[in-house]
C-alpha positions, -999 to 999 in steps of 0.1 A, spaced: 793 434 36 772 430 67 786 407 94 763 379 105 760 357 135 743 324 140 725 307 169 727 270 173 694 267 191 673 282 164 693 277 133 689 314 126 715 336 109 709 373 116 727 406 117 748 422 144 717 437 160 704 402 168 703 410 205 680 439 201 644 430 211 618 439 184 585 443 202 557 437 177 533 425 204 512 456 204 496 477 177 514 510 185 508 529 152 542 547 150 544 538 113 524 569 105 549 593 122 568 602 89 535 616 74 529 638 105 565 650 106 561 663 71 526 677 74 521 680 111 525 718 113 490 721 99 478 699 129 496 720 155 472 733 182 478 761 207 454 764 236 456 795 257 457 790 294 422 805 300 404 784 274 386 750 279 385 753 317 349 742 322 338 706 325 311 714 300 313 718 262 276 721 253 252 719 283 222 712 260 238 683 242 232 647 254 269 642 254 277 674 274 315 670 273 317 666 235 335 694 218 315 706 188 346 710 168 356 674 172 320 661 165 319 682 133 353 669 120 345 633 129 312 635 109 330 653 81 356 626 78 330 598 78 312 617 50 344 619 29 354 582 34 317 570 34 325 542 59 296 549 84 262 565 85 262 595 108 228 610 101 204 605 129 232 592 152 243 604 186 281 609 186 296 599 220 333 607 227 354 585 249 389 579 262 397 557 233 375 528 222 384 510 254 363 533 276 335 532 250 334 494 251 329 496 288 303 523 284 284 503 258 284 471 279 270 491 308 243 507 286 232 474 270 232 452 301 199 451 319 201 461 356 171 439 362 187 407 349 190 379 375 225 371 362 252 389 342 247 393 305 269 370 284 294 388 262 308 369 232 328 374 200 338 351 172 373 336 175 398 347 167 386 377 187 405 408 198 427 397 227 416 425 250 379 417 249 380 390 277 400 412 300 378 443 293 347 424 301 358 406 332 383 431 347 358 449 369 340 417 379 308 434 371 274 419 381 260 433 348 281 413 323 306 385 319 328 371 292 313 339 276 339 332 249 336 323 212 304 334 197 304 305 173 304 281 202 278 300 223 250 279 237 237 302 264 204 321 267 190 348 245 203 376 267 238 382 252 260 409 237 280 401 206 311 422 199 317 423 161 352 435 151 353 444 114 379 444 99 388 419 125 418 421 149 438 399 146 432 384 111 418 414 91 387 395 80 355 414 73 330 402 99 292 400 104 275 390 135 276 352 141 246 349 163 214 358 145 190 356 175 170 388 176 171 388 214 208 395 215 225 429 211 254 438 189 283 462 191 304 468 160 340 477 167 352 494 135 386 507 146 402 495 114 375 504 89 396 530 71 410 531 36 446 524 45 436 490 58 407 477 37 387 486 6 357 508 15 324 490 8 300 517 16 286 533 47 280 508 76 246 512 92 247 495 126 231 504 159 264 510 177 297 516 158 329 523 176 359 542 161 393 554 175 418 581 165 445 556 174 440 535 143 423 561 121 452 586 122 480 569 143 476 592 173 472 565 200 486 588 227 457 613 222 433 587 237 402 597 218 376 574 204 340 579 194 308 560 191 279 564 166 247 553 184 212 551 171 192 548 203 190 578 225 185 559 257 216 537 250 235 569 242 223 585 275 235 555 295 269 555 278 273 592 287 263 583 323 290 557 325 317 581 312 304 608 336 308 584 365 341 569 352 361 600 342 337 630 345 339 635 308 367 635 283 397 658 280 388 689 259 425 694 250 427 659 235 394 665 216 407 698 202 439 682 190 420 652 175 397 676 157 426 694 141 442 661 130 410 649 114 406 683 97 441 680 81 431 646 67 398 658 54 413 689 39 438 667 20 409 652 1 385 681 -2 412 705 -12 439 683 -28 470 696 -46 477 684 -81 502 658 -70 480 644 -43 507 651 -17 494 652 19 467 626 14 470 605 46 450 574 36 470 570 4 503 574 24 492 547 48 480 523 21 514 526 2 533 519 34 512 489 43 512 475 8 550 476 7 552 460 41 528 432 33 546 425 0 579 422 18 564 400 46 547 376 22 579 373 2 600 365 33 575 340 48 568 323 15 605 318 9 609 301 43 581 276 37 574 275 74 545 300 77 512 310 61 492 342 61 455 349 53 448 357 17 425 385 7 407 390 -26 407 422 -47 377 443 -40 364 476 -55 370 504 -31 344 531 -33 367 556 -17 397 552 -41 375 542 -70 398 513 -79 402 476 -71 423 473 -40 437 446 -16 433 444 21 464 453 42 455 447 78 473 464 107 483 430 120 497 399 104 480 367 116 508 342 111 503 304 112 534 283 118 531 254 94 563 236 104 554 206 126 586 212 145 573 245 158 548 238 185 544 274 197 546 301 171 550 329 197 579 311 214 596 306 180 596 343 172 607 351 207 637 329 202 649 354 176 640 383 198 608 393 181 580 396 206 545 387 192 512 377 207 502 341 209 470 329 191 458 316 225 452 351 235 426 354 207 408 322 213 429 303 188 458 278 190 495 282 197 502 275 161 491 311 154 507 344 165 499 380 158 525 405 146 520 443 144 525 458 109 523 493 123 557 498 141 585 520 129 604 515 97 635 506 116 619 478 137 600 464 107 632 463 86 650 444 113 621 420 116 621 412 79 658 408 80 656 382 108 629 361 91 648 363 58 678 347 74 658 317 87 674 284 76 
């Protein structure tokens, strides 16, 4: 029988590993490592020392540092999943979606404006948006907060994250004013997280290998952009910011995307090696266990998602976000983040997302070991 220890301050009874800190603050997607350990040989890349030495990939391409192999595999995967329109779009590669957000803001903000363009997003918004916008103290743009509360002029940029980080909701633009510009951050619009509802068709759509495949360390993201002038300005920003994007990372990312696409275009009879199905099974099990533990405690609540028909899997499916947006319902808990910190589980306060301290965000994408310990700790809550 497992030994247990209790803490008088929190009323929590937990296992012998209660001193171990479980950091679920960030969305580090290590959950997907078992899949790549089993099938990763197919994604192994060897680059001879004499290859990929030039700055340039295709001199005639608007995005001159974009590796054709990566562009082809990104478009191919979108075609298989059918989550975004790629025809007639410029594909811009970046150092993750973070650099692409900066590039997009640079491209959309008018250099002739008399004051910085306001950048907004509906709360709860991605916690990094305010910092990304204001970090460089640009004269071109500035953070203006919750889109739903925006009362500024018509010169604004709305960041639309869908499925939303932190709460997993499917989002549309809040501000309908035709004068504004919109950027759709679609990092989580993949079948392991949410039912596919057809190809999105927005002016600017951002994606990242980090959340699509779990390879956060590869630092590759891409944008699908309608307008050629906007795409050109985005390329200009990346050129000035980092003189292009690592070819080595692009080659590796291309091979990883190829392995996923091959698993669906050339499946084996058992369906083994299908990445999105693996991710969905993992997340479905984790969400089941989390709901069971939190419901039993009676202290917390989670968002509820209705069944929807997924055009990718051809079945009705639930939403399993990469984060759990937890609300502390117990009136004795004034700060949800602080409560979880008291049991050595690090989360991110709702205040970081433009919400209240009664909310906190917990990553669902960490290792099996850390997630198991987390579930054990909340199961032992008195």
